[in-house]
VMD Tcl script that builds the backbone (N, CA, C; Angstrom):
set m [mol new atoms 228]
animate dup $m
set s [atomselect $m all]
$s set {name element resname resid chain x y z} {
  {N N MET 1 A 190.217 107.762 62.721}
  {CA C MET 1 A 188.968 107.220 63.167}
  {C C MET 1 A 189.043 107.073 64.680}
  {N N LEU 2 A 188.106 107.657 65.387}
  {CA C LEU 2 A 188.018 107.533 66.839}
  {C C LEU 2 A 186.802 106.685 67.159}
  {N N ILE 3 A 187.020 105.584 67.862}
  {CA C ILE 3 A 185.955 104.658 68.219}
  {C C ILE 3 A 185.813 104.706 69.732}
  {N N VAL 4 A 184.617 104.976 70.199}
  {CA C VAL 4 A 184.379 105.066 71.632}
  {C C VAL 4 A 183.506 103.890 72.039}
  {N N GLY 5 A 184.047 103.040 72.906}
  {CA C GLY 5 A 183.322 101.862 73.349}
  {C C GLY 5 A 182.788 102.030 74.756}
  {N N ASN 6 A 181.858 101.190 75.096}
  {CA C ASN 6 A 181.289 101.162 76.434}
  {C C ASN 6 A 181.271 99.705 76.869}
  {N N HIS 7 A 182.419 99.228 77.342}
  {CA C HIS 7 A 182.453 97.813 77.727}
  {C C HIS 7 A 181.822 97.651 79.099}
  {N N SER 8 A 181.043 96.605 79.211}
  {CA C SER 8 A 180.267 96.396 80.431}
  {C C SER 8 A 180.888 95.345 81.342}
  {N N GLY 9 A 182.096 94.963 81.056}
  {CA C GLY 9 A 182.715 93.904 81.827}
  {C C GLY 9 A 183.529 94.374 83.014}
  {N N GLY 10 A 183.509 95.681 83.295}
  {CA C GLY 10 A 184.323 96.186 84.393}
  {C C GLY 10 A 185.791 96.052 84.043}
  {N N THR 11 A 186.511 95.272 84.821}
  {CA C THR 11 A 187.931 95.066 84.537}
  {C C THR 11 A 188.164 93.963 83.505}
  {N N LEU 12 A 187.117 93.259 83.113}
  {CA C LEU 12 A 187.236 92.235 82.075}
  {C C LEU 12 A 187.004 92.899 80.730}
  {N N ILE 13 A 187.987 92.856 79.867}
  {CA C ILE 13 A 187.927 93.632 78.629}
  {C C ILE 13 A 187.817 92.754 77.388}
  {N N ALA 14 A 187.145 91.624 77.505}
  {CA C ALA 14 A 187.030 90.714 76.359}
  {C C ALA 14 A 186.421 91.401 75.146}
  {N N ASP 15 A 185.520 92.340 75.381}
  {CA C ASP 15 A 184.872 93.011 74.250}
  {C C ASP 15 A 185.865 93.780 73.386}
  {N N THR 16 A 186.917 94.302 73.973}
  {CA C THR 16 A 187.888 95.033 73.158}
  {C C THR 16 A 188.645 94.086 72.223}
  {N N PHE 17 A 188.905 92.871 72.674}
  {CA C PHE 17 A 189.583 91.900 71.813}
  {C C PHE 17 A 188.644 91.397 70.722}
  {N N VAL 18 A 187.383 91.189 71.059}
  {CA C VAL 18 A 186.392 90.764 70.067}
  {C C VAL 18 A 186.223 91.861 69.021}
  {N N PHE 19 A 186.120 93.105 69.470}
  {CA C PHE 19 A 185.999 94.214 68.533}
  {C C PHE 19 A 187.238 94.304 67.644}
  {N N GLY 20 A 188.418 94.153 68.243}
  {CA C GLY 20 A 189.656 94.205 67.467}
  {C C GLY 20 A 189.685 93.170 66.359}
  {N N GLN 21 A 189.252 91.963 66.671}
  {CA C GLN 21 A 189.219 90.912 65.654}
  {C C GLN 21 A 188.259 91.282 64.530}
  {N N HIS 22 A 187.093 91.778 64.891}
  {CA C HIS 22 A 186.114 92.187 63.888}
  {C C HIS 22 A 186.670 93.334 63.028}
  {N N PHE 23 A 187.350 94.269 63.668}
  {CA C PHE 23 A 187.957 95.395 62.951}
  {C C PHE 23 A 188.908 94.887 61.879}
  {N N TYR 24 A 189.818 93.985 62.252}
  {CA C TYR 24 A 190.781 93.464 61.286}
  {C C TYR 24 A 190.125 92.591 60.231}
  {N N ASP 25 A 189.089 91.849 60.606}
  {CA C ASP 25 A 188.365 91.050 59.616}
  {C C ASP 25 A 187.757 91.932 58.537}
  {N N ARG 26 A 187.245 93.096 58.930}
  {CA C ARG 26 A 186.577 94.008 57.999}
  {C C ARG 26 A 187.559 94.902 57.236}
  {N N LEU 27 A 188.589 95.409 57.909}
  {CA C LEU 27 A 189.468 96.417 57.301}
  {C C LEU 27 A 190.865 95.917 56.962}
  {N N GLY 28 A 191.187 94.707 57.408}
  {CA C GLY 28 A 192.477 94.121 57.076}
  {C C GLY 28 A 193.570 94.472 58.063}
  {N N PRO 29 A 194.582 93.619 58.163}
  {CA C PRO 29 A 195.647 93.809 59.145}
  {C C PRO 29 A 196.569 94.986 58.841}
  {N N GLU 30 A 196.549 95.502 57.616}
  {CA C GLU 30 A 197.410 96.643 57.308}
  {C C GLU 30 A 196.861 97.956 57.867}
  {N N ARG 31 A 195.602 97.989 58.273}
  {CA C ARG 31 A 195.001 99.205 58.858}
  {C C ARG 31 A 195.474 99.335 60.294}
  {N N ARG 32 A 196.113 100.465 60.624}
  {CA C ARG 32 A 196.601 100.684 61.992}
  {C C ARG 32 A 195.421 100.806 62.947}
  {N N PHE 33 A 195.560 100.143 64.093}
  {CA C PHE 33 A 194.498 100.137 65.096}
  {C C PHE 33 A 195.135 100.096 66.479}
  {N N HIS 34 A 194.804 101.061 67.310}
  {CA C HIS 34 A 195.322 101.115 68.675}
  {C C HIS 34 A 194.171 101.217 69.662}
  {N N ARG 35 A 194.420 100.727 70.855}
  {CA C ARG 35 A 193.469 100.854 71.953}
  {C C ARG 35 A 194.141 101.666 73.051}
  {N N LEU 36 A 193.353 102.498 73.719}
  {CA C LEU 36 A 193.858 103.191 74.897}
  {C C LEU 36 A 193.426 102.396 76.117}
  {N N ALA 37 A 194.304 102.266 77.078}
  {CA C ALA 37 A 193.983 101.527 78.303}
  {C C ALA 37 A 194.474 102.308 79.519}
  {N N HIS 38 A 193.828 102.065 80.620}
  {CA C HIS 38 A 194.183 102.699 81.896}
  {C C HIS 38 A 195.614 102.317 82.286}
  {N N ASP 39 A 196.298 103.221 82.941}
  {CA C ASP 39 A 197.682 102.967 83.376}
  {C C ASP 39 A 197.825 101.684 84.189}
  {N N LEU 40 A 196.799 101.323 84.936}
  {CA C LEU 40 A 196.844 100.114 85.767}
  {C C LEU 40 A 197.139 98.868 84.935}
  {N N VAL 41 A 196.615 98.826 83.723}
  {CA C VAL 41 A 196.848 97.680 82.838}
  {C C VAL 41 A 198.338 97.480 82.596}
  {N N PHE 42 A 199.087 98.556 82.545}
  {CA C PHE 42 A 200.517 98.480 82.241}
  {C C PHE 42 A 201.372 98.230 83.475}
  {N N LYS 43 A 200.743 98.165 84.648}
  {CA C LYS 43 A 201.465 97.897 85.887}
  {C C LYS 43 A 201.309 96.457 86.360}
  {N N VAL 44 A 200.401 95.705 85.742}
  {CA C VAL 44 A 200.163 94.310 86.129}
  {C C VAL 44 A 201.165 93.423 85.402}
  {N N SER 45 A 201.888 92.635 86.186}
  {CA C SER 45 A 202.930 91.771 85.640}
  {C C SER 45 A 202.378 90.874 84.522}
  {N N GLY 46 A 203.035 90.919 83.378}
  {CA C GLY 46 A 202.653 90.079 82.249}
  {C C GLY 46 A 201.546 90.654 81.382}
  {N N LEU 47 A 200.675 91.440 81.975}
  {CA C LEU 47 A 199.557 91.993 81.214}
  {C C LEU 47 A 200.038 93.027 80.202}
  {N N ARG 48 A 201.010 93.813 80.592}
  {CA C ARG 48 A 201.554 94.840 79.689}
  {C C ARG 48 A 202.037 94.218 78.389}
  {N N ALA 49 A 202.825 93.162 78.479}
  {CA C ALA 49 A 203.357 92.511 77.274}
  {C C ALA 49 A 202.228 91.975 76.397}
  {N N LEU 50 A 201.191 91.463 77.014}
  {CA C LEU 50 A 200.058 90.932 76.259}
  {C C LEU 50 A 199.338 92.033 75.489}
  {N N VAL 51 A 198.971 93.112 76.164}
  {CA C VAL 51 A 198.170 94.143 75.499}
  {C C VAL 51 A 198.992 94.951 74.491}
  {N N GLU 52 A 200.272 95.130 74.750}
  {CA C GLU 52 A 201.103 95.860 73.799}
  {C C GLU 52 A 201.224 95.126 72.464}
  {N N ARG 53 A 201.149 93.804 72.497}
  {CA C ARG 53 A 201.185 93.012 71.255}
  {C C ARG 53 A 200.052 93.386 70.325}
  {N N TYR 54 A 198.948 93.836 70.904}
  {CA C TYR 54 A 197.752 94.155 70.129}
  {C C TYR 54 A 197.575 95.652 69.921}
  {N N GLY 55 A 198.633 96.428 70.121}
  {CA C GLY 55 A 198.582 97.853 69.839}
  {C C GLY 55 A 197.980 98.707 70.932}
  {N N THR 56 A 197.874 98.173 72.131}
  {CA C THR 56 A 197.319 98.939 73.239}
  {C C THR 56 A 198.386 99.861 73.807}
  {N N VAL 57 A 197.988 101.096 74.069}
  {CA C VAL 57 A 198.898 102.092 74.635}
  {C C VAL 57 A 198.229 102.744 75.839}
  {N N PRO 58 A 199.019 103.297 76.760}
  {CA C PRO 58 A 198.417 103.975 77.917}
  {C C PRO 58 A 197.534 105.149 77.478}
  {N N ALA 59 A 196.400 105.268 78.118}
  {CA C ALA 59 A 195.466 106.346 77.793}
  {C C ALA 59 A 196.049 107.685 78.220}
  {N N SER 60 A 196.216 108.558 77.256}
  {CA C SER 60 A 196.684 109.917 77.527}
  {C C SER 60 A 196.368 110.774 76.305}
  {N N PRO 61 A 196.224 112.064 76.511}
  {CA C PRO 61 A 196.015 112.936 75.344}
  {C C PRO 61 A 197.162 112.846 74.336}
  {N N ALA 62 A 198.379 112.696 74.827}
  {CA C ALA 62 A 199.530 112.604 73.921}
  {C C ALA 62 A 199.473 111.347 73.055}
  {N N ASN 63 A 199.149 110.197 73.666}
  {CA C ASN 63 A 199.061 108.958 72.887}
  {C C ASN 63 A 197.892 108.993 71.913}
  {N N MET 64 A 196.785 109.608 72.321}
  {CA C MET 64 A 195.642 109.750 71.425}
  {C C MET 64 A 196.032 110.588 70.209}
  {N N THR 65 A 196.663 111.716 70.452}
  {CA C THR 65 A 197.065 112.605 69.372}
  {C C THR 65 A 198.048 111.917 68.429}
  {N N CYS 66 A 199.007 111.212 68.995}
  {CA C CYS 66 A 200.011 110.511 68.187}
  {C C CYS 66 A 199.349 109.473 67.282}
  {N N ALA 67 A 198.443 108.684 67.834}
  {CA C ALA 67 A 197.772 107.648 67.043}
  {C C ALA 67 A 196.939 108.261 65.924}
  {N N LEU 68 A 196.187 109.290 66.244}
  {CA C LEU 68 A 195.342 109.911 65.225}
  {C C LEU 68 A 196.162 110.603 64.143}
  {N N ARG 69 A 197.297 111.178 64.513}
  {CA C ARG 69 A 198.175 111.796 63.509}
  {C C ARG 69 A 198.787 110.765 62.576}
  {N N ARG 70 A 198.910 109.534 63.069}
  {CA C ARG 70 A 199.436 108.439 62.239}
  {C C ARG 70 A 198.342 107.813 61.383}
  {N N ASN 71 A 197.152 108.424 61.431}
  {CA C ASN 71 A 195.989 107.916 60.694}
  {C C ASN 71 A 195.562 106.538 61.180}
  {N N ALA 72 A 195.769 106.268 62.450}
  {CA C ALA 72 A 195.362 104.989 63.033}
  {C C ALA 72 A 193.946 105.109 63.567}
  {N N ALA 73 A 193.224 104.019 63.521}
  {CA C ALA 73 A 191.943 103.936 64.211}
  {C C ALA 73 A 192.266 103.810 65.694}
  {N N LEU 74 A 191.477 104.433 66.524}
  {CA C LEU 74 A 191.768 104.462 67.960}
  {C C LEU 74 A 190.523 104.123 68.748}
  {N N LEU 75 A 190.613 103.058 69.542}
  {CA C LEU 75 A 189.509 102.653 70.406}
  {C C LEU 75 A 189.739 103.211 71.798}
  {N N VAL 76 A 188.795 103.993 72.262}
  {CA C VAL 76 A 188.864 104.596 73.596}
  {C C VAL 76 A 187.932 103.842 74.512}
}
mol reanalyze $m
mol bondsrecalc $m
mol representation Tube
mol addrep $m
Protein backbone atom coordinates (compact mmCIF):
# COMPACT_ATOMS: atom_id res chain seq x y z
CA MET A 1 0.00 0.00 0.00
CA LEU A 2 1.46 3.36 -1.03
CA ILE A 3 -0.04 6.37 0.73
CA VAL A 4 0.80 9.82 -0.59
CA GLY A 5 0.21 12.69 1.81
CA ASN A 6 0.24 16.42 1.39
CA HIS A 7 1.10 17.86 4.77
CA SER A 8 0.62 21.58 5.00
CA GLY A 9 2.74 22.19 8.04
CA GLY A 10 6.02 22.78 6.23
CA THR A 11 8.66 21.38 8.56
CA LEU A 12 6.02 20.58 11.20
CA ILE A 13 4.90 17.03 10.53
CA ALA A 14 2.19 16.51 13.15
CA ASP A 15 -0.17 15.23 10.47
CA THR A 16 2.04 12.21 9.81
CA PHE A 17 1.84 11.18 13.47
CA VAL A 18 -1.93 11.73 13.55
CA PHE A 19 -2.31 9.68 10.38
CA GLY A 20 -0.07 6.95 11.83
CA GLN A 21 -2.24 6.68 14.92
CA HIS A 22 -5.38 6.46 12.81
CA PHE A 23 -3.72 3.82 10.61
CA TYR A 24 -2.94 1.60 13.60
CA ASP A 25 -6.37 2.19 15.14
CA ARG A 26 -8.00 0.92 11.93
CA LEU A 27 -5.57 -1.82 10.82
CA GLY A 28 -3.90 -2.86 14.06
CA PRO A 29 -0.30 -2.71 15.27
CA GLU A 30 0.69 -5.93 13.49
CA ARG A 31 0.31 -4.20 10.07
CA ARG A 32 3.72 -2.92 8.94
CA PHE A 33 3.75 0.83 8.35
CA HIS A 34 6.69 3.01 7.36
CA ARG A 35 7.08 6.68 6.57
CA LEU A 36 9.64 8.18 4.23
CA ALA A 37 11.31 11.36 5.45
CA HIS A 38 13.82 13.82 4.04
CA ASP A 39 17.47 13.15 4.90
CA LEU A 40 17.52 16.35 6.98
CA VAL A 41 15.26 14.70 9.55
CA PHE A 42 17.96 12.11 10.21
CA LYS A 43 20.67 14.75 10.69
CA VAL A 44 18.94 16.66 13.52
CA SER A 45 20.22 15.60 16.92
CA GLY A 46 17.64 13.50 18.76
CA LEU A 47 15.08 13.68 15.98
CA ARG A 48 16.43 10.59 14.23
CA ALA A 49 15.89 8.40 17.30
CA LEU A 50 12.35 9.73 17.68
CA VAL A 51 11.20 9.13 14.10
CA GLU A 52 12.92 5.76 13.76
CA ARG A 53 10.83 4.49 16.70
CA TYR A 54 7.78 5.00 14.52
CA GLY A 55 9.14 3.25 11.43
CA THR A 56 10.37 6.33 9.60
CA VAL A 57 13.16 5.72 7.10
CA PRO A 58 15.13 8.07 4.83
CA ALA A 59 13.32 8.77 1.58
CA SER A 60 14.97 6.89 -1.26
CA PRO A 61 13.90 4.58 -4.06
CA ALA A 62 15.74 1.73 -2.32
CA ASN A 63 13.91 2.21 0.99
CA MET A 64 10.58 2.53 -0.82
CA THR A 65 11.19 -0.69 -2.72
CA CYS A 66 12.30 -2.53 0.41
CA ALA A 67 9.21 -1.48 2.37
CA LEU A 68 6.80 -2.37 -0.41
CA ARG A 69 8.47 -5.76 -0.94
CA ARG A 70 7.92 -6.44 2.76
CA ASN A 71 4.22 -5.78 2.17
CA ALA A 72 4.38 -2.71 4.40
CA ALA A 73 2.14 0.29 4.00
CA LEU A 74 4.30 3.26 3.05
CA LEU A 75 3.52 6.92 3.64
CA VAL A 76 5.32 9.26 1.26
